[in-house]
Steps between C-alpha positions, in 0.01 A plus 500: 500500500348828368714476186372149431134610517556796266685272261202260495259792443720619218490169328125470550445850356726420203299184428169685539607774258619245249178301532295818455700597189444152351127518570483849346671365181248211497208737531634716214537192279144385587350836419674513164375148425146629577536766234596801714776745413697537825741769608667582828341792684778729636280756680346523844269731692626808682226587745658837594485618140184298432637370171681216328887538512789282381592230757835544663779277374640248744880480545659154529827540691623155386459561131579873544208581273157661505204273420203625310245671717263265665164655420153419635324302360757274339358489149274691277325276242285576198338317219291590196142387521294383204278811523800723430555617857793425732476335836757623755575346837758541774652181645666475840688168549485358854573129570264499799247739345516743800539871455623704801325820609717728286447289187128485553498878540687541167252266329206704629666828396578366150147372451335820634720714279433279201865410437384142447142384449580173677790360707557126531715320760691200359553241766607134520184286497676194631828461685786320342717531197237468233231698669243678292439871484179652625395855413287672764321830437609757762144631540358157566783392733487808715125575462566842336176488301440877544759577235 
């Protein structure tokens, strides 16, 4: 009985990760269509050292390979404005739009330390296959107006 439950959870987790990866690809394509230059962010916050460090690579035992580090936020995007300046933004992709406590803490740290001037959360605006993407400003979503 226990083995059956863990097998179901394993299948559910596999489907969730695949769905998240597909949504991340969709977000990247959407941002590029909107004129942003998009690159994967491979760093994360180390609170003990109080600085940005490379994200640890994840080992996949089935493929016997290391995946690229999963940084936070997922993407860093920039575009050239008409006034000659560049606009830079961090994008975290979440299907449900919810950041856990650790992720919220990293966002606050990155904004306070001016790593990014703005962080957006990309979420599904409508359930279903062809749902649209909604970009929510972290400061507005979590009422961090003091930054």
